[in-house]
C-alpha positions as a printed NumPy array, in Angstrom:
array([[  0.461,  25.688, -29.324],
       [  0.03 ,  24.664, -33.041],
       [ -2.726,  26.733, -33.968],
       [ -3.773,  23.414, -36.881],
       [ -3.166,  20.854, -33.894],
       [ -6.783,  20.77 , -31.506],
       [ -6.143,  21.066, -27.846],
       [ -6.027,  17.739, -25.617],
       [ -8.791,  17.967, -22.854],
       [ -7.378,  18.531, -19.393],
       [ -8.972,  15.482, -18.343],
       [ -7.949,  13.182, -21.197],
       [ -4.333,  14.562, -20.113],
       [ -4.781,  13.542, -16.258],
       [ -6.541,   9.937, -17.14 ],
       [ -3.567,   9.544, -19.097],
       [ -0.792,  10.416, -16.643],
       [ -2.936,   8.269, -13.814],
       [ -2.119,   5.2  , -15.939],
       [  1.291,   5.722, -16.125],
       [  3.272,   4.013, -14.146],
       [  6.454,   3.315, -13.092],
       [  6.389,   0.458, -10.545],
       [  9.171,  -0.135,  -8.424],
       [  8.561,  -4.12 ,  -8.191],
       [  9.419,  -6.571, -10.686],
       [  6.933,  -9.07 , -12.336],
       [  5.832, -12.034, -10.729],
       [  8.326, -14.253, -12.72 ],
       [ 11.124, -12.45 , -10.981],
       [  9.32 , -13.5  ,  -7.174],
       [  9.135, -17.026,  -8.639],
       [ 12.668, -17.417,  -9.724],
       [ 14.044, -15.521,  -6.867],
       [ 12.096, -18.495,  -4.629],
       [ 13.094, -21.253,  -6.511],
       [ 16.523, -20.509,  -6.687],
       [ 16.731, -20.425,  -2.746],
       [ 16.409, -24.683,  -3.138],
       [ 19.784, -26.107,  -2.701],
       [ 20.56 , -28.811,  -4.841],
       [ 18.515, -27.699,  -7.803],
       [ 18.381, -25.972, -10.74 ],
       [ 16.198, -23.873, -12.905],
       [ 14.686, -23.664, -16.278],
       [ 13.265, -20.076, -17.861],
       [ 10.683, -20.795, -20.397],
       [ 10.863, -17.587, -21.871],
       [ 12.886, -15.26 , -23.781],
       [ 16.373, -14.367, -23.606],
       [ 15.273, -11.121, -22.295],
       [ 13.392, -12.807, -19.25 ],
       [ 16.496, -14.472, -18.528],
       [ 17.805, -11.054, -16.973],
       [ 15.344, -11.298, -14.149],
       [ 16.455, -14.878, -13.197],
       [ 20.096, -13.321, -13.416],
       [ 19.048, -10.501, -10.597],
       [ 17.081, -12.981,  -8.67 ],
       [ 20.169, -15.282,  -8.773],
       [ 22.189, -12.358,  -7.432],
       [ 19.8  , -11.676,  -4.436],
       [ 20.013, -15.202,  -3.468],
       [ 23.743, -14.932,  -3.283],
       [ 24.041, -18.265,  -5.342],
       [ 27.268, -19.558,  -5.979],
       [ 27.609, -19.925,  -9.771],
       [ 29.414, -23.016,  -9.066],
       [ 26.954, -24.901,  -7.144],
       [ 23.915, -23.069,  -9.119],
       [ 22.353, -23.508, -12.616],
       [ 19.857, -21.642, -14.357],
       [ 18.709, -22.734, -18.323],
       [ 16.478, -20.768, -20.671],
       [ 14.966, -22.2  , -23.481],
       [ 15.388, -18.927, -25.243],
       [ 12.311, -18.51 , -27.12 ],
       [ 12.48 , -16.566, -30.561],
       [  9.557, -15.099, -32.471],
       [  8.356, -18.609, -34.071],
       [  7.681, -20.444, -30.716],
       [  6.328, -16.996, -29.152],
       [  3.875, -17.206, -32.114],
       [  3.307, -20.726, -32.934],
       [  3.986, -22.559, -29.391],
       [  7.428, -23.351, -27.443],
       [  6.576, -26.501, -26.112],
       [  8.773, -29.011, -28.42 ],
       [ 11.738, -26.57 , -27.633],
       [ 11.145, -26.929, -23.818],
       [ 10.952, -30.641, -24.346],
       [ 14.083, -30.492, -25.973],
       [ 15.883, -28.575, -23.187],
       [ 14.64 , -30.77 , -20.646],
       [ 16.025, -33.711, -22.24 ],
       [ 19.366, -32.52 , -22.452],
       [ 19.757, -31.545, -19.273],
       [ 18.759, -35.008, -17.877],
       [ 22.041, -35.958, -17.087],
       [ 22.681, -32.605, -14.681],
       [ 23.814, -33.866, -10.934],
       [ 20.648, -31.999,  -9.586],
       [ 17.637, -33.383,  -7.473],
       [ 14.934, -30.845,  -8.826],
       [ 14.365, -28.861, -12.192],
       [ 12.295, -25.966, -11.554],
       [ 10.263, -24.896, -14.752],
       [  9.079, -21.262, -14.854],
       [  7.004, -19.986, -17.312],
       [  7.424, -16.326, -18.716],
       [  4.037, -14.042, -20.579],
       [  4.867, -15.391, -23.796],
       [  4.159, -19.01 , -23.355],
       [  1.402, -18.758, -21.158],
       [ -0.152, -16.277, -23.454],
       [ -0.127, -18.533, -27.178],
       [ -0.962, -21.775, -24.25 ],
       [  2.014, -23.637, -23.588],
       [  1.193, -26.099, -20.878],
       [  4.605, -26.818, -18.842],
       [  2.541, -28.769, -16.222],
       [  1.945, -31.441, -18.954],
       [  5.09 , -31.245, -20.845],
       [  6.625, -31.507, -17.199],
       [  4.243, -35.304, -16.443],
       [  5.439, -36.594, -19.766],
       [  9.308, -36.224, -19.34 ],
       [  9.337, -37.232, -15.429],
       [  9.783, -40.861, -16.139],
       [ 12.792, -40.05 , -18.631],
       [ 14.386, -38.012, -16.038],
       [ 16.365, -38.436, -12.395],
       [ 15.461, -35.401, -10.843],
       [ 11.767, -34.226,  -9.733],
       [ 10.123, -31.592, -12.244],
       [  8.745, -28.867, -10.674],
       [  6.511, -26.721, -13.236],
       [  5.383, -23.335, -11.548],
       [  3.09 , -21.468, -13.974],
       [  4.577, -17.848, -12.971],
       [  4.029, -15.417, -15.91 ],
       [  4.838, -11.953, -15.323],
       [  1.266, -10.551, -16.047],
       [ -0.187, -12.616, -12.753],
       [  1.328,  -9.91 , -10.794],
       [  4.181,  -8.128,  -8.808],
       [  7.397, -10.564,  -7.83 ],
       [  5.478, -10.456,  -4.423],
       [  2.473, -12.204,  -6.188],
       [  5.692, -14.404,  -7.708],
       [  6.616, -15.321,  -4.221],
       [  3.096, -16.666,  -3.038],
       [  3.291, -18.77 ,  -6.397],
       [  6.108, -20.271,  -6.094],
       [  5.93 , -21.306,  -2.469],
       [  2.675, -22.743,  -2.814],
       [  3.639, -24.771,  -5.689],
       [  6.825, -26.151,  -3.495],
       [  4.902, -26.647,  -0.569],
       [  2.126, -28.667,  -2.706],
       [  4.743, -30.719,  -4.748],
       [  7.007, -31.63 ,  -2.025],
       [  5.812, -31.753,   1.506],
       [  5.004, -35.249,   3.203],
       [  2.007, -35.699,   5.054],
       [  3.569, -37.722,   7.381],
       [  6.28 , -36.05 ,   9.009],
       [  6.671, -36.754,  12.543],
       [  6.363, -33.271,  14.995],
       [  9.636, -32.124,  16.489],
       [  9.104, -29.872,  19.597],
       [ 10.225, -26.426,  19.987],
       [ 10.457, -26.015,  16.473],
       [  9.667, -23.734,  13.518],
       [  9.371, -22.998,   9.636],
       [ 10.7  , -19.576,   8.519],
       [  8.658, -18.501,   5.702],
       [ 10.031, -15.507,   2.942],
       [ 13.157, -14.213,   4.72 ],
       [ 14.003, -13.28 ,   0.694],
       [ 10.749, -10.97 ,   0.317],
       [ 12.634,  -8.491,   2.231],
       [ 13.814,  -5.104,   0.581],
       [ 17.141,  -4.845,   2.733],
       [ 20.052,  -5.219,   0.539],
       [ 21.416,  -7.811,   2.9  ],
       [ 18.685,  -9.482,   3.867],
       [ 20.482, -12.788,   4.777],
       [ 22.085, -10.856,   7.782],
       [ 18.795, -10.823,   8.74 ],
       [ 17.644, -14.576,   8.228],
       [ 21.174, -15.079,  10.113],
       [ 20.305, -13.025,  13.157],
       [ 17.049, -14.735,  13.64 ],
       [ 18.448, -18.241,  13.187],
       [ 20.946, -17.242,  16.142],
       [ 18.099, -15.554,  18.164],
       [ 16.285, -18.91 ,  17.639],
       [ 19.228, -20.765,  18.792],
       [ 19.624, -19.022,  21.715],
       [ 15.883, -19.926,  23.019],
       [ 16.485, -23.437,  22.176],
       [ 14.488, -23.648,  18.954],
       [ 14.896, -25.871,  15.967],
       [ 14.668, -24.523,  12.776],
       [ 13.021, -27.115,  10.415],
       [ 13.4  , -25.215,   7.205],
       [ 13.589, -21.643,   5.975],
       [ 11.663, -21.075,   2.804],
       [ 13.812, -20.455,   0.816],
       [ 17.746, -19.694,   1.078],
       [ 19.807, -22.405,   0.913],
       [ 16.836, -25.026,   1.515],
       [ 17.264, -28.822,   0.783],
       [ 14.828, -30.452,  -0.687],
       [ 14.734, -32.726,   2.543],
       [ 13.862, -29.836,   4.796],
       [ 11.138, -28.843,   2.538],
       [  9.878, -32.472,   2.42 ],
       [  9.885, -32.267,   6.383],
       [  8.778, -28.882,   6.937],
       [  5.654, -29.876,   8.503],
       [  7.52 , -31.438,  11.193],
       [  7.509, -28.062,  12.712],
       [  5.47 , -27.139,  15.058],
       [  5.138, -23.371,  14.089],
       [  5.923, -21.08 ,  11.128],
       [  7.964, -17.499,  11.28 ],
       [  6.689, -14.886,   8.579],
       [  9.984, -12.818,   8.062],
       [  8.266, -10.483,   5.813],
       [  5.263,  -8.262,   5.314],
       [  5.283,  -8.515,   1.733],
       [  4.587, -11.913,   0.683],
       [  4.702, -15.709,   2.531],
       [  1.378, -15.166,   4.286],
       [ -0.463, -17.323,   2.11 ],
       [  2.364, -20.295,   2.623],
       [  2.136, -19.705,   6.483],
       [ -2.035, -20.127,   6.345],
       [ -1.669, -23.223,   4.37 ],
       [  0.651, -24.832,   6.727],
       [ -1.791, -23.578,   9.452],
       [ -4.779, -24.922,   7.976],
       [ -3.54 , -28.681,   6.559],
       [ -0.876, -29.132,   8.644],
       [ -1.458, -27.496,  11.966],
       [  1.511, -25.339,  12.394],
       [  0.87 , -22.718,  14.81 ],
       [  1.588, -19.326,  13.249],
       [  4.083, -17.349,  15.66 ],
       [  4.723, -13.324,  15.713],
       [  1.419, -12.118,  13.377],
       [  0.666,  -8.537,  14.573],
       [  3.835,  -7.469,  15.287],
       [  6.057,  -5.753,  13.109],
       [  9.305,  -7.262,  12.355],
       [ 12.4  ,  -6.612,  14.967],
       [ 13.649,  -3.308,  13.496],
       [ 14.471,  -0.885,  16.642],
       [ 14.237,  -1.034,  20.297],
       [ 10.545,  -1.466,  20.874],
       [  9.628,  -3.855,  17.963],
       [ 12.923,  -6.396,  18.665],
       [ 11.966,  -5.996,  22.509],
       [  7.945,  -7.27 ,  21.433],
       [  9.22 ,  -9.807,  19.263],
       [ 11.502, -11.346,  21.196],
       [  8.708, -11.361,  23.734],
       [  6.496, -13.053,  21.938],
       [  8.916, -16.05 ,  21.073],
       [  9.582, -16.294,  24.749],
       [  5.875, -16.474,  25.638],
       [  5.564, -18.878,  22.814],
       [  8.468, -21.302,  23.197],
       [  8.621, -20.801,  26.947],
       [ 12.234, -18.976,  26.727],
       [ 11.388, -15.779,  28.995],
       [ 14.349, -15.79 ,  30.628],
       [ 16.492, -16.137,  27.067],
       [ 14.675, -13.316,  25.806],
       [ 14.492, -11.062,  28.689],
       [ 18.77 , -11.617,  28.974],
       [ 18.727, -10.827,  24.64 ],
       [ 16.534,  -8.027,  25.728],
       [ 18.616,  -6.44 ,  28.213],
       [ 22.149,  -7.142,  26.899],
       [ 20.875,  -5.724,  23.838],
       [ 19.929,  -2.175,  24.921],
       [ 22.964,  -1.921,  27.134],
       [ 25.399,  -2.687,  24.137],
       [ 23.04 ,   0.136,  22.229],
       [ 23.288,   2.5  ,  24.708],
       [ 27.014,   1.931,  25.523],
       [ 28.019,   2.109,  21.906],
       [ 25.362,   5.336,  21.617],
       [ 27.368,   7.112,  24.405],
       [ 30.746,   6.497,  22.607],
       [ 30.124,   7.143,  19.238],
       [ 27.911,  10.283,  19.748],
       [ 25.408,   9.614,  16.928],
       [ 23.755,  12.273,  15.173],
       [ 20.265,  11.956,  15.906],
       [ 20.194,  15.084,  18.17 ],
       [ 20.505,  17.081,  14.949],
       [ 17.286,  15.694,  13.757],
       [ 14.279,  16.153,  16.262],
       [ 11.225,  16.462,  14.576],
       [ 12.54 ,  16.72 ,  11.552],
       [  9.479,  15.816,   9.172],
       [ 10.446,  12.676,   7.47 ],
       [  9.322,   9.992,   4.878],
       [  9.505,   6.543,   4.349],
       [  9.657,   4.951,   1.053],
       [ 10.258,   1.208,   1.163],
       [  8.526,  -2.445,   1.15 ],
       [  6.214,  -2.935,   3.683],
       [  9.073,  -5.396,   5.683],
       [ 11.499,  -2.578,   6.151],
       [  8.88 ,   0.498,   6.316],
       [  6.488,  -0.605,   8.356],
       [  8.942,  -1.489,  11.567],
       [ 11.059,   1.739,  10.305],
       [  8.044,   4.159,  11.202],
       [  8.233,   3.433,  14.8  ],
       [ 12.627,   3.202,  14.791],
       [ 12.249,   6.511,  12.947],
       [  9.899,   8.317,  15.311],
       [ 11.444,   6.899,  19.026],
       [ 14.939,   6.528,  18.159],
       [ 15.483,   9.215,  15.576],
       [ 13.017,  11.398,  17.096],
       [ 12.256,  12.382,  13.87 ],
       [  8.341,  12.918,  13.126],
       [  7.516,  10.816,   9.984],
       [  5.468,  12.999,   7.393],
       [  5.142,  10.735,   4.663],
       [  5.089,   6.284,   4.424],
       [  5.121,   5.187,   1.007],
       [  5.129,   0.918,   0.895],
       [  5.662,  -0.538,  -2.501],
       [  2.612,  -3.284,  -1.824],
       [ -0.837,  -3.166,  -0.278],
       [ -1.119,  -6.544,   1.658],
       [ -4.007,  -6.139,   3.654],
       [ -2.803,  -7.961,   6.703],
       [  0.528,  -4.675,   6.245],
       [ -2.029,  -2.285,   5.902],
       [ -3.886,  -3.331,   9.397],
       [ -0.172,  -3.805,  10.79 ],
       [  0.528,  -0.078,   9.737],
       [ -2.575,   1.773,  10.91 ],
       [ -2.377,  -0.004,  14.288],
       [  1.543,   1.547,  14.694],
       [  0.724,   5.032,  13.595],
       [ -2.437,   5.193,  15.999],
       [ -0.42 ,   3.74 ,  18.703],
       [  2.208,   6.374,  17.825],
       [ -0.098,   9.093,  17.425],
       [  1.109,  10.018,  14.016],
       [ -1.253,  11.252,  10.865],
       [  1.334,  11.352,   7.959],
       [  0.446,  10.764,   4.38 ],
       [  0.351,   7.236,   3.763],
       [  0.299,   5.662,  -0.158],
       [  0.033,   1.688,  -0.692],
       [  1.301,   0.456,  -3.868],
       [  3.513,   3.473,  -4.698],
       [  5.148,   4.138,  -7.475],
       [  7.891,   6.482,  -8.508],
       [  5.514,   9.202,  -9.948],
       [  2.961,   9.018,  -6.901],
       [  6.29 ,   8.901,  -4.718],
       [  7.978,  12.245,  -6.19 ],
       [  4.283,  13.923,  -5.992],
       [  4.012,  12.731,  -2.558],
       [  7.685,  14.297,  -1.523],
       [  6.56 ,  17.243,  -3.075],
       [  3.406,  17.827,  -1.012],
       [  4.777,  16.74 ,   2.164],
       [  8.661,  18.616,   1.548],
       [ 10.467,  16.221,   3.997],
       [ 13.979,  16.856,   5.085],
       [ 14.839,  13.283,   5.429],
       [ 13.744,  10.086,   3.137],
       [ 14.712,   6.732,   3.878],
       [ 14.754,   5.266,   0.725],
       [ 16.661,   4.024,  -2.093],
       [ 19.089,   5.531,  -4.91 ],
       [ 15.537,   6.145,  -6.861],
       [ 14.196,   8.506,  -4.098],
       [ 17.708,  10.416,  -4.293],
       [ 16.88 ,  11.032,  -7.948],
       [ 13.314,  11.615,  -7.465],
       [ 13.913,  14.335,  -4.875],
       [ 15.899,  16.353,  -7.161],
       [ 14.926,  19.98 ,  -7.068],
       [ 12.956,  19.58 ,  -4.015],
       [ 15.672,  21.039,  -1.949],
       [ 15.833,  17.624,   0.51 ],
       [ 19.196,  17.206,   1.95 ],
       [ 19.43 ,  13.886,   3.493],
       [ 18.445,  10.851,   1.411],
       [ 19.078,   7.564,   3.551],
       [ 19.598,   4.667,   1.062],
       [ 18.496,   2.008,   3.432],
       [ 16.627,  -0.462,   0.796],
       [ 18.331,  -1.888,  -2.467],
       [ 17.043,  -0.532,  -6.041],
       [ 19.066,   0.373,  -9.012],
       [ 22.019,  -0.596,  -7.474],
       [ 23.96 ,  -2.979,  -4.413],
       [ 25.783,  -0.949,  -2.291],
       [ 26.944,  -3.481,   0.307],
       [ 29.36 ,  -6.497,   0.487],
       [ 29.171,  -7.508,   3.263],
       [ 26.101,  -8.673,   5.045],
       [ 24.662,  -6.07 ,   7.523],
       [ 21.276,  -6.879,   9.749],
       [ 18.261,  -4.112,  10.432],
       [ 17.035,  -6.722,  12.628],
       [ 17.821,  -6.776,  16.186],
       [ 20.166,  -4.616,  18.314],
       [ 23.463,  -4.651,  15.981],
       [ 20.531,  -3.964,  13.116],
       [ 19.901,  -0.227,  15.391],
       [ 23.5  ,   0.461,  14.958],
       [ 23.821,  -0.194,  11.528],
       [ 20.728,   2.038,  10.813],
       [ 22.283,   4.815,  12.876],
       [ 25.401,   4.558,  10.856],
       [ 23.732,   5.13 ,   7.962],
       [ 22.184,   8.301,   8.84 ],
       [ 25.161,   9.326,  10.628],
       [ 27.019,   8.294,   7.071],
       [ 24.548,  10.571,   5.174],
       [ 24.446,  13.046,   7.761],
       [ 28.348,  13.871,   7.097],
       [ 28.103,  13.662,   3.444],
       [ 25.992,  16.461,   3.612],
       [ 28.849,  18.825,   5.167],
       [ 31.628,  17.563,   2.893],
       [ 33.387,  20.297,   0.683],
       [ 32.159,  20.027,  -2.806],
       [ 35.189,  22.036,  -3.803],
       [ 39.219,  21.799,  -3.199],
       [ 40.276,  24.49 ,  -0.798],
       [ 43.822,  24.362,  -0.332],
       [ 47.08 ,  22.71 ,  -2.1  ],
       [ 49.011,  19.966,  -0.749],
       [ 52.782,  20.856,   0.465],
       [ 54.405,  17.849,  -1.466]])
């Protein structure tokens, strides 16, 4: 150390490191964009600098929008608008878009405009008579929270703006909520599995909030008898709003989402009991378990090599919580660390109940960031990590032999949608583990010469 430089107190260094965060989650603006882009026949206008439009593009990719059908716009605010306000530019952009063949235009505000006081709600109210489509302003600046907060903000705005009060109830019907708040890189396959199950039980899906959802479906969402929340990270506020305001019963609360044999059996049983479809649920359970067992007998998955192996789970609550039982029961590993991106009170209750039921006492971290994850991995020293590309890099130097990438961070590693929910989902997860086990033993050097 340079003798002329004063030594920094240790407590100050510690305080600085604790305040330095490298979060897994994007901001509220991204979550709101992801939700709005799930509405068909609409367009999205980002009232933001051009850099924030990158978040819209990422949300566009997550919803698997077709660029030939979905339109995104941006006011592309520069220094003058950020300093002095950009309402005039917003007005001009909306007027330029008034000939678009859309039913609704979602206007999302980023941090800069909200800080300087741009009132997108007032602008939309003033311009509504000039345009043929519905203007839906969503105040979702990034500083309002994480992407999950943005999903809740957008869902709240959409429901209050678009749903009808006088929708006639449809018997045996459901409104699906927040399937997109899910770190499965192909969550759309999970949604398709849920819809298939509901169809086999004779349950009608009135609306999906939101993925390829028409405005008419949102308007009639209150005609459903029930809601089914497909995330442990976001959407609960929307479910509670529909229950308290329009008397839509919430189904499946307190049960982890259907990943693994036990979770799938419990989830299907709960649906069967609520909708008087027990026989259909029992048949799906019996057929699904038979299919999984028969496949495992033929394919010989590598689960037998992981008995009592200490494992870490680093994921969102939607995937992470049900993975705890899957890793414990199906893989027969011992979870030593459970690190969740979010910290919803309902998710905490659910995870703690699962750990008690399984008799587990792992290290648990809520709202983890990359620094906290690496520190926790160093403490528990797992042999297997269920996580993302981030954990593959964060665990370097720790001697962790297996990193099973099951959630999306940093890269898209699947082109074909493959569910984690249900019985085929179990085999998809087995395959992820099998491939990681096989790659671990792949030769790093060329040991032979070809004869040709």
